[in-house]
N, C-alpha and C positions, 0 to 999 in steps of 0.2 A: 461193796465200797464201804468204806468206815465213813459213816455218814456225818457224824458227830463229835465234834471235840468238845467237852464241857465246858464251862466257866460260870461258877457260882457269882461272878460278880456282874454278870451282863444281864441287866433288866430285860423280862419278858414282854417289851413293848407292843402292845397290838397296833395294827393299823386302825385309823379312824374310818371303817367301815360303815357303809350306810346301814346295816344290820345292829352294827355296834351301836349307833346313834338311835334307833329304833323306828329306823327309814325301811320302806320295802323297796324303793325305786326312787332312782337321783331326780333332782327338780329340773324340768326346764328353765334354762335361763340366758336370756339373749345377752349380747353384748354391751348394750346399753344398760339393762338390768345389773348385769355384773358390776359394772362401773359404778351404778347409783348405792348398790350394795356397799362396795368396798369405800367409797367415798363417806356414807353414812357412819360407818365401822371406825373410821380413821378420824373424823369430826369429832365422833362421841369420847374416843381417848383421846384426842387435843383436848377437850373441855375436861375430863375427868381430869387430866396430868398436871394441867395449869391452875387448878382450883388452888390458889394458896389460902384461902380462907378456912378450909377444911382441914382437920386434923390429919397426919399422914395414915392412920388406921382407916380413916373414911375414904381418902381417895383410892388407897389400896383395895378396898371393897368394892369401889364404885367402878375401878379398871378390870379388877376380877369379874364383875358380872358381865363383862364384854367376850369372857374365855369360855369354851367348851367344858362343864364340869366333869365330863367323865375324864377327859385325859386333855391336860393343856401344858404347853412347855415354852419356854422363855430364853434365849439363850441371846448374852450380851457380850460383847467384845468391846470394852473398854468405854463405850459411850455413857452407862450409868455408874459402872461398877470399878473402873480403872483396871479391870482384870478379865481374864477369859474365864464365863460362868456359864452354865447351863441349869436351870432350875426347872424340876418336872413335876408337876401335880399344883394345885391350887395354894396350899399352906406355903410350900418354900416360895413360888412366886409372890404370895402376900407379903412374905417375911421380905424379900429384897424388895420390892417396891416401897414398903414402909420404911425401909433402912435407907433407899438409895433416891429415891424420888426427891426428898426435901433439898439434898445438896446439891443432885443434878438439876432440877429446875428445869425440865424439858418443856420446851415453848417450840412456836413455828412451826406446829406439825403439818404438813401438808400433803396430801396424796399426788405421787408424780403422774403427770397427765398421760394418758394410754397404757397405763402399766395392769390396770385391773382384768384379768382374764379369768374364764370359767373353764374349769380343766377338770378331765375324768382319766387320771394318770391309769387307771383300772376300771373296770366294768362295775367293781362295787365301791369305789371313791370317788367322792367329787368335792371340788374345793374351788373357791374363789380367792386368786392370788392378787396380790397387788403390792406395789412400792412405796413408801413415802420418805420425805425427807424431814428432818427436825433439827433441832439445834440445843444445845445444854451448857448450862451456866452461864453466865455472863460476863461482860467486860472482855479485859485479856485473857480471861480462862474460856470464853466462849468455845465451843466446840460444834463441828458441823457433823450431822449423823445420818446415816441411811437405813431404813427398814424395811423389812419383808414380813408379811403377814399372809397367812393362810386360812380360811373360814371355811367351816365345814357346816352342813345343814344338821340341824336337831330339830325335832318337833317343838312346834310352839305351842307354850302351856297355854290352855283352855280354849285353845283354837279346835276347828273342825279338822277333820283328818287329813292330811297332805298339805296342809299349811307348814310352813319351817320359819326360823330363826336362824341366823347366821352366825354363830360365835366363832374365836379365835380357836385354832389348833395350835398353832406355833407362832411365835414373833422374833424376829432377830431385830436386836440393835446393835449397829458397829459405829465406832468413830471413823470419819473419814477425812477429818482434818479439823485444824485450827485457825477460826477464822479472823482472828489477828494477826496469822503468819501462815499464808497460804503458800501451796505451792509453787514456785518461779516456773511455770509453765505456761505457753499458750499464750494470751495476752499480756501477761507480766512476765513474761522470758526475759532475758539480756536482750537489753535494744542497744548497747555501747558498739558502735564499728572497732575493730581491730584493725586499725592501719599500721600492718608491719611489725606488730610486738605480741602478737599472740602465740608465737613459738617460745620466747622468752618469757613470757608470762606464764604459759603451762609449766613451763622449766621449774621457775622458781615456786609456782603454787606446789608442785606435786613435792619438791626437795624437801621442804619445812627447813631450811638450812639454817636459821636462825635458831633453832630450838638446841641445839647444842653447839652453837658455834665458839663456845669456850670450852675448852677440854674440861679445864680446871674449875668449872662452876656447874651448879645443877642444871639439868633442864629447862627450858622455859615453857612454861603453861600456856596455853591458849588466853589470849589473843596474840602473845608475843613471841611465838615461835611452834608451838605444838599444835597438832589438832586437837578438835574436841573429842574424836573418836578414834580408836585405833580397830580394824577387823581382820580376822585373821583366816586368810583364806579367799580366793579370786574364782570360786565357783560360783553358780546362780546366784547361793545365798548370801556370799559375801558381796558380788557387784549390784545385786539388788539391793541390799542395804545402803550400799555407799550411794547409789542413784537415788533414792528415796531420801536419803539424808542431806545429799547435796539440794536438790528441790526445795528442801526445807531450811535451806541456807546454815546446814550444819558442816563444819570441816570433817573430813575424815581421810584417812589413809588406811589401803588394804596391802596386809604383807602375804606376798606368796614366796613359798619355799621353792615352788618349779621355777625352771627358765623363762617360761611364757605364761601369760594367762592363757586358759583352755588345758594346761598340759594336765589337770586331773583327769581330763576326758581324752587325751592323746595316750597317756600311757596305759589305758585299759587296752581289752582284745579289741583287734581292729575289725573285727565283726559285729561288734557293738553297736546296735540301733535302738533308740528310744522306743519304748513299748507304748507310749501315750501318743495320741496324734496330735498335729501341727498347734492345735487351737489350744491345749491344755499346756503348752510349752513357752508361750511367749513370754518376754522377759518387761519388768515395767518400762513405759515410755516407747520401747521401740519395738512393735511387733515384727514376726517377721514378714517379708514381702509374699504378696499373693501367689507368686510363683514357686514358694517352698513345698517341698515334699509333705506327704501324710507322716511320713515316719524318718525323721530325722537320724542319720548316720552320726555317730559320736565324734569324729572327725571334724565334720560338719557344723556340729555344735560347739565343738573346742574353737574352731575357727571364728566362728560368729560372737562367741564371746569376747575374744581378744577384741575384736571390732567393735562391740558394745562398749567396752572399758575406754577405748580410744574416743567413738563418737560421744560418749557424752562424758569425756573429759574427766575421767575417775582417775584418782590418786592411788597408784599400784606402784609397789616395790617388788618386783621379781628379784628371784634367787636369793631371797631372805628369809632368814630364820629368828625366832624371838630366842635370845640366850639367859633372860633374865625378866620375871614378871614379878612385881612387888606393889603390895597397897599400904598406902600410908596411913595408920590407924586413925589420925584426927584430921585429914582432909579426906580421905577415901579415894583421894587419886590415885593412878596406876604410873609408877615409874617402868618404863619398859626399854629393854635393851636388845638392839637388833643386830645381827651380822649381815650388813648389806654388800652382797659382793666382795666379802672381805673387809668391808670398812664398819667399825663399830659406832652405830647411831644409836642417841638415847631420846627417848621422847617422854614427855609426861602428859597424860589424858585423863580425862573424865570418865571415860568408857571404853570397855573392850568388847567387843562383840565377837563370839566366835562362830565361824560360819564354814568350817571345814568337813562339813558332812556330818551323817548321823550316826555313823560308827568311827571307829578309832582306826589307826593305822596299821594297828596289830592284827593279824590273820588268826583266826580259831583253829587250830589243827587238832585233834583227838589224840590222845597218846596210846600207843599200842605196844606189846611187849617185840623184841627182837629187830627193832628200827635199823640198828647197825649192820643185820644181815642182807638187809634189803640191797642188791647191785644197781637199781635203777635208778631213775630220776624221780624226783617228787617236789612239788611246789603249790603253793595255795593258789586258789583262781584269781586273787588280786595280782598275782605275778603273771597271769598266763598272757600271750601278746597274739601268737598267732598259730595256726594249727600247722604251717609248713614246715615249723622249726623240727616237727616229728615225724616227719615221712618216713612210711616203712616200719613202724614202731607198733607195739600194742598199747593202748590206753586205758586207763581206769578213772573215771570220774567218779569222784565221792559226794552225793550230794543229788538231790532230785528236784530245785527250784530253779528259778529264772538262771542264774548265773551257769549251772551245771546244765541246763538244756542246751542253751546258746553254745556254749563250749563244745558240747557233744556234736550238735548240728555243724560247726564248724569244722571238725575233725572227719564227720561223715562226707560233707561236700567237698572235702581235699582226699577223700578215698584213703582215709585211715581208719582203721581197725578201732571202735572204741565201745567201752562197756560202761553203764551208768549203773552204780551202786545205789540202791536207795534205801535208806536208812530208816526212813519213818514216811507216814502215807503226805501226800501232798494235795494241797487243793488247785484242782485244774479247771479252766474254765477257758472256753474261746474266745482269743482276744478282742475278735470282730465284734461278737456278741455283747461282752460287757461294755465295750467301747462305744459301740453304737446306742447301747442303753443310756449312757451317762450322757453322751453326747445329745440324745435326744431330751434328756430331763433338764440339762443345765447348758447346753450349747447348741443349739438348734438352728438351723438353717444351713446355708452353704458359707455365710462369711460370721459366723457368732461374735457378740462382742464378750471378750474375756471379763470384762469388768463386771458387766452383768452377771454371767456364769458363776465367776467367783461368789458373789453374793448370795447367789440364789443355791450353791453347792453346802455355802456355809450355813444355810437356815434349815438345814436338815441336821441337827445334832446328832453325834454319832449315837446314842442311847434311844433318842426319839426314834430313829430310823430304825432298828433292829429288825423292826415288822416287814416294812418294805425290803430291806436287805435280804430277810428271809423270803420272802413272795419271788424276788427277782432271782436270787439264786436257785428257789427250786425249779423256776421257767425256765433258766438256761441250763440247767442240769438236764432238763427234760428234752432239750434242744441238741444238747449234747451227749444225749444217751448213746449212741452208736459209737462216739468216740470212747467215752469212757468205758462202755463195755470191751471195746476193743483193747483198751489199757488193763483191765482186768482178766482179761484172757492171757496176757501174757506175764501176768502177777505184778503188775503197777497198781500200788495202795493209792487210792483217793480220798478226801474228805470233802467236805463242804464248808469248811472254815470254823472259825470260832461261833460256836452257838448255830451253826447252819448260816452266817450270815455273808459265805462267801469271802472276798479277799480285803474287805474294808478293815476289819477289827484285825485281821493277821499283820497288815500293814502297820495299823496304829500301836500295836503291841508286840509284835516280833520283828517287824523291819524285815518280813520274809515269811518263808513257810508256804509259796503260791506259786504257780505258772501261768500266766495268761498265755495261751497255746496259740504260736504262729507257724506252727507247722513241723515242731520237735515230737509232739505228742503222736503223731501219725505215723513218725519214722520209729519210735519206739516201739508202737504197735506191730509195725512191719517187720520188726526184727533187726530194722539196718542200722539202729541203734541198739547196741546187745542191753540187756539188762538182768542184775542180778538183784534180788530182795529174798525176805523171809528169814534171813540168818543175820548175826550180828559180827562183827569183824573180830576175831580172837587175836592174830598175831600179823606181824611181819613174817614174811619169808624170803628167801633169797631172790625168788623169782617173781614175788607179788603180793598176795593178801591172803592168809588161811582164815576160813570161816567156822562158827561154832557148830555149824552143821558138817564141817569136815571135809567141803570143798576149798580149792585152791582156786584164785582166780591170778591168771599169769599177767603182769605189766612191766613193760618199760618205763613206761611214765606215770605217775599218780599222781592226778589234781584234786586238791583237797578244796569242794566247793562248799563250807561247812560254815560260811559267816565270819563277821568279824566283831571286836569287841566293841564295848560301849564308847560312844564319842565322850564321855566323862575321861576316861583313860587318857586322853590328850591334854584335857584343862588339868587334870591332877599332877601330870608329869611337869607343867609350867609353874603350878601356884605353891604357894608356900602352906604349910599344914594348918595355919591359920585362918586361911582363906578354904580349903578344901575341906574343912568342918562346918562351913556355912552353906555349901553346896547342895541345894535342893535335888530328888529325885529327875532322872532325864528320860523320857519317853516314856510309852504306855500310858494307859488312861487312867485318869484318877476315877470317883466314883460318882462323878457328873459325865463321865465322857469326854473330858476334856485332855487334852496330851501334857504330859509333865514336864515342865524346865523347859520349854521353847516357845519363843516370841514374848517372852517376856523375861523378868529378872530372873537369873539363877539361883538366887540367895543374897552372894555377896554385892554389896552397893557397887553399882555400876559396871556388872558382869553381867551380860546377855548370851543367849544362844538362837542364832539364826538357821534353820535347818528346813529339810521336805523336798517334796516334788518340784520342779519346775512350776506347777499351778500353786502348791502351796507357799513357794517363796515367791512368787509374785505378789499374792493376796497380803500377806503377813509380814512382808518388806515393809510395808506403809506401818502397820501396826507397831511394828518396834520402833521405824522412825518418829512416828508421833510420840510415842511415850519418852524417847530419849529427849524428843525438842521439847516437851512439855516440863520436863525436868531441867533443863537446861533455861528455860525461860523462868523457872521457880514457880510453877503452878501444876504441877503435877498433883494430883490430888490422895487421899488415901484409899489403898485399895481393898476391895468388900471381897476378901478371900474365901474359898473353901477352908472350913475348918480341918480339915483332914491332915 
């Protein structure tokens, strides 16, 4: 096994084990004691944070005294920093608190009833976790926040052996809403009856006909015609943001190039099924019904997204393409020309949100000599539809990650001879074991709350969690030992992910490089899916592919499951050079472990990128909408951003 993919940017963060804290055994803590300990810590935090008479350095020092001196972390999502930041270590936390607390004015800190729990996720790790609500700023700018804290036991200074204090190992603070501009849901939903005019009103709302009614005049901005926000793409990213914006009273239109909402899933291969279980995949405000299957077929998801857009009354223009996108250097507004089913429409908007996926629509196919000699069919996996199109033919699939496995399994199940060519090692973990572990940690029970689970998941910053991920990855590898050994016997190479942390950092940095096995690995190990590995491709031949070891692999069809380009490619094709030069890096982790370029501004004023899994889109669509709402209402603060 190739067990380690080195990365000199990944910190070697240890787990907060009892031994690391200087303890030989976990303390015994009753539920009432856990609640009292958490309440005392949160009350002390509230007192220290709201002490306006103290200098900022003193306030920061008082709060730092509540943290574990050996290993402390604080992650903030917009609440205090107006950015996505992770601070590791007392010095960085202290600098952040000293800079941000005076502006944020945190107050009304209250522990959420019944949230405190004493947990032992591993035999040598113990903590008390709790949730707390708080507010930041005041007046029109007042924000509603939610926090998570995990307290670890440390030896009590100057006390008898066995006595402990409880110090914070990690704190999450995240912005949940604007007090003056609440989401229009539940008690404050629309209460006006629609007596016979609902259809006409919806048609008028979604058309934005007044924006460019006069073809000889510039398009009219909001509120005289155009929406405030234009969203590109009607997948889970675009629809999630549109739903969040609508709940906050921000008008938007979604531009979709395909003929129907959900076609971004319909055009993919028919055998595609989501690899994440149902509770990871709910959309904002409208969860799947309890009868929904554990794993969602892509065509079923496509139909759900179409229903979702209709049920939430989102404004979507299908069969529409942006033909021009220009920003006014003085007003920063965006003038957008759209080909809407052959009709030219013009809008002027304050914000552009790209929600068209984490990759470009340009497939990556490596170039090799003698392509013109190959007599067969060749295409990228993004153009693969169904196995039955190639009945009776020999298939070679180049690649060994998720799409490659899914496609090979589809061919095998249709009785078609298929060979997988593995170019490099792959992180393979059993899907059932990975999702069972994540579900137990973040979404426990038979009907878990995705809202709470999302927050708990966010409270494990990426680089803080490396120790946990290594422990879990090692455990899964031991449970998968027989599977992995059977793969190695046939020449399939595996690894344990970046820094031996499994799939998490691969997803964050490469958007791939792994396979969560749900049956494909067994077929490879048994030879039902043939395997070629251990040599590089040298060239095409008339009959297939020639390798550097001198062997030839015959193929009537070659499917390249070799990835796609950066999502920035799509953005750059639409934007003027003056805008392109302002774009920030996209995807991949920065020095704090936060993802680059997503869920906040992309560099140019009023340009955003919303992407990720269904779970990430559900959670962070709110953050994008809250930022846009604050800007529209004129109280968005200065970002306390990373200096890198």
